[in-house]
C-alpha positions in Angstrom: -95.1 126.5 -101.7 -93.6 125.0 -98.6 -92.2 127.4 -95.6 -92.5 125.2 -93.0 -90.4 126.0 -89.9 -89.7 125.7 -86.3 -86.7 127.1 -84.2 -85.6 126.8 -80.7 -82.5 129.0 -79.9 -80.3 128.8 -76.6 -77.1 126.8 -75.7 -77.6 123.6 -76.9 -77.0 122.2 -73.7 -79.7 124.2 -72.5 -82.3 123.5 -74.7 -84.9 120.2 -74.1 -84.7 117.4 -76.2 -88.4 117.0 -76.8 -87.9 120.7 -78.0 -85.0 119.8 -80.5 -87.3 116.6 -81.3 -90.0 118.7 -82.7 -88.0 121.0 -84.5 -85.8 118.4 -86.5 -89.4 116.7 -87.2 -91.2 119.6 -88.5 -88.0 120.9 -90.5 -86.9 118.0 -92.1 -90.0 115.4 -92.4 -92.7 117.7 -93.6 -90.2 118.2 -96.6 -90.2 114.7 -97.1 -93.9 114.0 -96.8 -94.6 117.1 -98.8 -92.3 116.2 -102.2 -93.7 112.2 -102.1 -97.1 113.8 -102.0 -97.0 116.7 -104.5 -94.0 115.0 -106.8 -96.4 112.0 -107.5 -99.6 114.4 -107.9 -97.5 116.3 -110.2 -96.4 113.6 -112.4 -100.1 112.0 -112.4 -101.2 115.1 -114.0 -98.8 115.8 -116.4 -99.4 119.4 -116.1 -96.9 122.4 -116.3 -97.6 123.0 -112.8 -95.1 123.6 -110.1 -93.5 123.1 -106.9 -91.9 125.6 -104.9 -89.9 124.7 -101.8 -88.4 127.6 -100.0 -85.5 127.3 -97.7 -83.9 129.5 -94.9 -80.4 131.7 -95.9 -79.0 130.8 -92.8 -77.4 127.9 -93.9 -75.1 130.5 -95.7 -73.6 132.5 -92.7 -73.1 132.2 -89.2 -75.8 131.3 -86.8 -74.9 131.5 -82.8 -77.4 129.5 -80.7 -78.8 128.2 -83.8 -76.8 124.9 -84.8 -80.1 122.5 -84.5 -81.9 124.5 -86.6 -79.2 125.5 -89.0 -78.8 121.8 -89.6 -82.5 121.1 -90.4 -82.4 124.2 -92.8 -79.4 122.7 -94.5 -81.5 119.5 -95.3 -84.0 121.1 -97.0 -81.4 123.1 -99.1 -79.4 119.4 -99.9 -83.2 117.7 -100.9 -84.3 120.8 -103.0 
C-alpha cells in the first residue's frame, strides 16, 4: 500500500519554491515510481496480489491554503 504525502499550507505567495517543489516531487513522482516498480513485479509473478494506492479526499472539497497540495492529490487520483 502506498500512502505517501507531504503538505505545505499557507498563502501561495508566502510559500517557498523549494517547499512547493519538494511537495510536488513526493506527492507525484513517488506514485509514478511505485507504480512502475510494483506493476512490473505483479506482472512477472502472475499472482493474485494487489497493489493499493490511497489518495486523499481533499480533491472533493474546497481546500483554502492547500492549492498545490490539492493539485498533487488530484494527480494521484487521475493515475490510480
